[in-house]
C-alpha positions as CSV (number, residue, x, y, z in Angstrom):
1,M,8.1,10.5,-31.2
2,S,10.1,13.3,-32.4
3,N,13.6,11.7,-31.4
4,S,12.8,8.1,-32.2
5,S,14.7,8.1,-35.5
6,S,18.0,9.6,-33.9
7,I,18.2,7.3,-30.7
8,S,17.6,3.5,-31.1
9,H,18.6,2.6,-27.5
10,F,19.6,4.1,-24.2
11,L,22.7,3.2,-22.1
12,L,21.8,2.2,-18.4
13,L,24.2,2.7,-15.5
14,A,26.0,-0.5,-14.4
15,F,25.9,-1.5,-10.8
16,A,29.7,-2.4,-10.9
17,D,32.7,-2.3,-13.3
18,T,34.2,-5.9,-12.3
19,R,32.7,-9.1,-13.2
20,Q,32.7,-10.5,-9.7
21,L,30.8,-7.5,-8.4
22,Q,28.3,-7.6,-11.4
23,L,27.3,-11.2,-10.4
24,L,27.2,-10.5,-6.7
25,H,24.5,-7.7,-7.6
26,F,22.8,-10.1,-9.9
27,C,22.4,-12.3,-6.9
28,L,21.3,-9.6,-4.5
29,L,18.8,-8.5,-7.1
30,L,17.5,-12.2,-7.6
31,G,17.1,-12.5,-3.7
32,I,15.2,-9.2,-3.3
33,S,12.9,-10.1,-6.4
34,L,12.3,-13.6,-5.0
35,A,11.4,-12.2,-1.6
36,A,9.0,-9.8,-3.2
37,L,7.2,-12.2,-5.5
38,L,7.0,-14.8,-2.6
39,G,5.7,-12.3,-0.2
40,N,3.4,-10.5,-2.2
41,G,2.2,-13.7,-3.9
42,L,1.4,-15.2,-0.5
43,I,-0.7,-12.2,0.4
44,I,-2.7,-12.2,-2.7
45,S,-3.2,-16.0,-2.4
46,A,-4.2,-15.8,1.3
47,V,-6.6,-12.9,0.7
48,A,-8.0,-14.6,-2.3
49,C,-8.7,-18.0,-0.7
50,S,-9.8,-17.0,2.8
51,H,-13.3,-15.8,2.9
52,H,-12.9,-14.2,6.4
53,L,-10.2,-11.8,4.8
54,H,-12.7,-10.4,2.3
55,T,-12.9,-7.1,4.2
56,P,-11.9,-3.6,3.0
57,M,-8.5,-3.6,4.6
58,F,-7.2,-6.8,3.2
59,F,-8.9,-6.0,-0.2
60,F,-6.8,-2.7,-0.3
61,L,-3.7,-4.8,0.8
62,L,-4.2,-7.3,-2.0
63,N,-4.3,-4.5,-4.6
64,L,-1.1,-3.3,-2.9
65,A,0.6,-6.3,-3.5
66,L,-0.3,-6.4,-7.1
67,S,1.3,-2.9,-7.5
68,D,4.3,-4.0,-5.9
69,L,4.7,-7.1,-8.0
70,G,4.1,-5.0,-11.0
71,S,6.6,-2.2,-10.0
72,I,9.5,-4.8,-9.2
73,C,8.9,-6.8,-12.3
74,T,9.2,-3.9,-14.5
75,T,12.7,-2.7,-13.5
76,V,14.5,-5.5,-11.8
77,P,14.6,-8.2,-14.5
78,K,16.3,-6.0,-17.0
79,A,18.7,-5.0,-14.3
80,M,19.4,-8.7,-13.6
81,H,19.8,-9.4,-17.1
82,N,22.4,-6.4,-17.9
83,S,24.4,-7.6,-14.7
84,L,24.3,-11.4,-15.6
85,W,25.5,-10.8,-19.3
86,D,27.6,-7.6,-18.9
87,I,25.6,-5.3,-21.0
88,S,24.0,-2.0,-20.6
89,T,21.6,-1.3,-23.1
90,I,17.9,-1.1,-23.6
91,S,16.0,-0.3,-26.7
92,Y,14.2,2.9,-27.1
93,S,10.6,1.4,-27.2
94,G,11.8,-0.9,-24.3
95,C,12.8,2.3,-22.2
96,A,9.3,3.9,-23.0
97,A,7.6,0.9,-21.9
98,Q,9.5,0.4,-18.7
99,V,8.8,4.1,-18.0
100,F,5.2,3.8,-18.8
101,F,4.8,0.7,-16.5
102,F,6.8,1.7,-13.7
103,L,4.9,5.1,-13.4
104,F,1.5,3.2,-13.8
105,F,2.4,0.9,-10.9
106,M,3.8,3.6,-8.7
107,G,1.2,6.1,-9.3
108,A,-1.3,3.2,-8.5
109,E,0.7,2.4,-5.2
110,L,0.7,6.1,-4.1
111,S,-3.1,6.3,-4.7
112,L,-3.8,3.1,-2.9
113,L,-1.6,4.1,0.1
114,T,-3.6,7.2,0.3
115,V,-7.1,5.2,0.0
116,M,-5.8,2.9,2.7
117,C,-5.0,6.1,5.0
118,Y,-8.7,7.2,4.3
119,Y,-9.9,3.8,5.3
120,R,-8.1,3.8,8.6
121,Y,-9.1,7.5,9.3
122,R,-12.8,6.3,8.7
123,S,-12.6,3.2,10.6
124,I,-11.0,4.9,13.8
125,C,-12.3,8.4,13.7
126,K,-15.8,7.8,12.2
127,P,-16.5,4.3,13.3
128,L,-20.2,4.8,13.2
129,H,-20.3,5.8,9.7
130,Y,-17.7,3.1,8.8
131,G,-20.5,0.5,7.4
132,T,-22.2,3.0,5.1
133,L,-19.1,4.7,3.7
134,L,-16.9,1.8,3.1
135,G,-19.2,-0.9,1.7
136,S,-18.0,-3.3,-0.7
137,R,-18.9,-1.3,-3.8
138,A,-17.3,1.9,-2.4
139,C,-13.9,0.0,-2.0
140,A,-14.1,-1.2,-5.5
141,H,-14.9,2.2,-6.8
142,M,-11.8,3.4,-4.7
143,A,-9.5,0.7,-6.0
144,E,-10.7,1.5,-9.6
145,A,-9.8,5.0,-9.1
146,A,-6.5,4.5,-7.7
147,W,-5.5,2.4,-10.9
148,A,-7.1,4.8,-13.3
149,S,-5.2,7.7,-11.5
150,G,-1.9,5.6,-12.1
151,F,-2.7,4.9,-15.6
152,V,-3.5,8.4,-16.4
153,L,-0.5,9.9,-14.8
154,S,1.7,7.4,-16.5
155,L,0.3,8.0,-20.0
156,L,0.8,11.8,-19.7
157,H,4.3,11.8,-18.3
158,T,5.5,9.1,-20.7
159,A,3.9,10.9,-23.6
160,N,5.2,14.1,-22.8
161,T,8.8,13.0,-21.7
162,F,9.3,10.7,-24.9
163,S,8.1,13.8,-27.1
164,L,11.1,15.8,-26.0
165,P,14.1,15.9,-28.5
166,L,17.2,14.5,-26.8
167,C,20.5,16.4,-27.5
168,Q,22.9,15.2,-24.7
169,G,23.5,11.8,-25.9
170,N,21.9,8.5,-24.7
171,A,23.6,7.5,-21.4
172,L,21.2,7.3,-18.4
173,G,22.8,7.7,-15.0
174,Q,20.4,4.9,-13.7
175,F,19.8,1.0,-13.8
176,F,16.6,1.6,-15.3
177,C,14.6,4.1,-17.3
178,E,13.7,7.0,-14.9
179,I,12.3,10.3,-16.1
180,P,14.8,12.7,-14.2
181,Q,17.6,10.9,-16.1
182,I,15.8,11.1,-19.4
183,L,15.0,14.8,-18.9
184,K,18.7,15.3,-18.5
185,L,19.3,14.3,-22.0
186,S,16.7,16.7,-23.5
187,C,17.6,20.0,-25.2
188,S,18.0,22.9,-22.8
189,H,15.6,25.3,-24.5
190,F,12.7,22.8,-23.7
191,I,13.2,23.9,-20.0
192,F,9.4,24.8,-19.6
193,R,8.2,21.4,-20.7
194,K,10.7,19.6,-18.3
195,M,9.4,22.0,-15.3
196,W,5.8,21.0,-16.2
197,I,6.4,17.4,-15.8
198,S,8.1,17.8,-12.4
199,L,5.3,20.3,-11.4
200,V,2.5,18.0,-12.2
201,A,4.1,15.2,-10.2
202,F,5.2,17.4,-7.3
203,C,1.4,18.6,-7.0
204,L,-0.1,15.2,-7.3
205,S,2.5,13.4,-4.6
206,S,2.3,16.7,-2.4
207,G,-1.6,16.3,-2.3
208,C,-1.5,12.9,-1.3
209,F,1.2,13.6,1.1
210,V,-0.7,16.3,2.9
211,F,-4.0,14.3,3.0
212,I,-1.9,11.5,4.6
213,V,-0.2,13.5,7.3
214,F,-3.7,15.4,8.0
215,S,-5.3,12.0,8.4
216,Y,-2.7,10.6,10.8
217,V,-2.8,13.6,12.8
218,Q,-6.5,13.0,13.5
219,I,-5.9,9.3,13.6
220,F,-3.5,9.6,16.5
221,R,-5.6,12.0,18.2
222,A,-8.4,9.6,18.2
223,V,-6.0,6.7,19.5
224,L,-4.9,8.8,22.3
225,R,-8.2,9.2,23.6
226,I,-9.1,5.5,23.7
227,P,-9.4,4.8,27.5
228,S,-7.8,1.1,27.4
229,E,-4.3,0.7,26.9
230,Q,-4.8,-2.5,24.7
231,G,-7.2,-0.7,22.5
232,R,-4.4,2.2,22.1
233,H,-1.8,-0.6,21.4
234,K,-4.0,-2.4,18.8
235,A,-4.7,0.9,16.9
236,F,-1.1,2.0,16.8
237,S,0.0,-1.6,15.8
238,T,-2.3,-1.4,12.6
239,C,-1.4,2.2,11.8
240,L,2.3,2.3,12.3
241,P,3.3,-0.2,9.7
242,H,1.1,1.7,7.1
243,L,2.8,5.0,8.2
244,A,6.4,3.4,7.9
245,V,5.6,2.2,4.3
246,V,4.2,5.6,3.4
247,S,7.2,7.3,4.8
248,L,9.8,5.3,3.3
249,F,8.2,5.4,-0.2
250,L,7.3,9.0,-0.2
251,S,10.5,10.4,1.3
252,T,12.9,8.6,-1.0
253,G,10.7,9.1,-4.1
254,F,10.5,12.9,-3.3
255,F,14.3,13.3,-2.8
256,A,15.0,11.2,-6.0
257,Y,12.7,13.2,-8.3
258,L,12.9,16.5,-6.8
259,K,16.5,16.9,-5.4
260,P,18.7,19.8,-6.6
261,P,21.0,19.1,-9.4
262,S,23.9,20.5,-7.4
263,I,23.6,17.6,-5.1
264,S,23.0,14.8,-7.7
265,S,25.7,11.9,-8.1
266,P,25.6,8.4,-9.6
267,S,25.9,6.8,-6.3
268,L,23.4,8.8,-4.6
269,D,21.0,8.4,-7.6
270,L,21.4,4.8,-7.4
271,A,20.9,4.3,-3.7
272,L,17.8,6.6,-3.8
273,S,16.2,4.6,-6.7
274,V,16.9,1.4,-4.9
275,L,15.1,2.6,-1.8
276,Y,11.9,3.5,-3.4
277,S,11.7,1.2,-6.3
278,V,13.2,-2.0,-5.0
279,V,13.0,-2.2,-1.3
280,P,9.4,-1.4,-0.6
281,P,8.0,-4.2,-2.8
282,A,10.2,-6.6,-0.7
283,L,9.4,-5.1,2.6
284,N,5.8,-4.2,2.6
285,P,4.5,-8.2,2.9
286,L,6.9,-8.3,5.9
287,I,5.7,-5.0,7.5
288,Y,2.0,-5.6,6.8
289,S,1.9,-9.4,7.8
290,L,4.1,-9.4,10.9
291,R,1.4,-7.5,13.1
292,N,-1.7,-9.0,11.6
293,Q,-2.4,-12.5,13.3
294,E,-5.5,-13.1,10.8
295,L,-3.1,-12.7,7.7
296,K,-0.4,-14.7,9.3
297,A,-2.8,-17.5,9.9
298,A,-4.2,-17.5,6.3
299,I,-0.7,-17.5,4.9
300,W,0.2,-20.4,6.8
301,R,-2.9,-22.2,5.8
302,V,-2.0,-21.4,2.1
303,M,1.6,-22.6,2.4
304,N,0.4,-25.9,4.3
305,G,-2.0,-26.5,1.6
306,W,0.7,-26.1,-1.1
307,F,3.2,-28.2,0.8
308,Q,0.5,-31.1,1.1
309,K,-0.2,-31.1,-2.5
310,H,3.4,-31.4,-3.4
């Protein structure tokens, strides 16, 4: 890396200046992370231990829970550590690792949300071809492709970002290492390489977004043609939670990475980063499990079995 010898660490943005507020933020982050760990852990355990949940929908949900766990464990522990001990530094290599793993899990999550949308489109709009197109092997290949796309995207973006010379100091206006904040520190004459990073991310995210929107237009058209009100209600109850998760994740992520510099501010950047990096991993288990009776029953069985053992 061209700038590894000149910068040994970065300064992260503190949530607050006073000690009392720092401890309050530590407690809030601890509560959110425990909720995410508990919720996603229960989903993983329930799907893995219940044979009747070994279906494509729950298989993709298990992978989504894994990506949520990975993403929140990449950013929140360091922020909690800094708030608890009143420090704000992260090493250069630690920052690079945080960027890589965060982009890996976020890229995999976006791909998984797109695959889940494709699954719903096939199951609702093409039910006669559902069994042949979404068998266990096809689902495994789609999940592998989702994780591989996250890895490739993360590797390219991390390597390109940390090969840029940094001329604007080492203070990041964020509580974790985020690419837009690192690009602000790079030398101005590398503007084309900065634009390349943003353009690639925009094209990939936009492609997934357009596919999701097109699929849901077709899904809602098919649902509205269902003659029974109960059937329409059941279809909407399975689609709307997924659409809510996708909308929150994409809208806040798009705005965080693509907003004009003129409207950027530390408080706005901080709020957006929390909305797309911290909130979804904690909310996803709640959104997906509340309307699914099978999953709720499996989670209760897992919890009852754990309590009986202890």
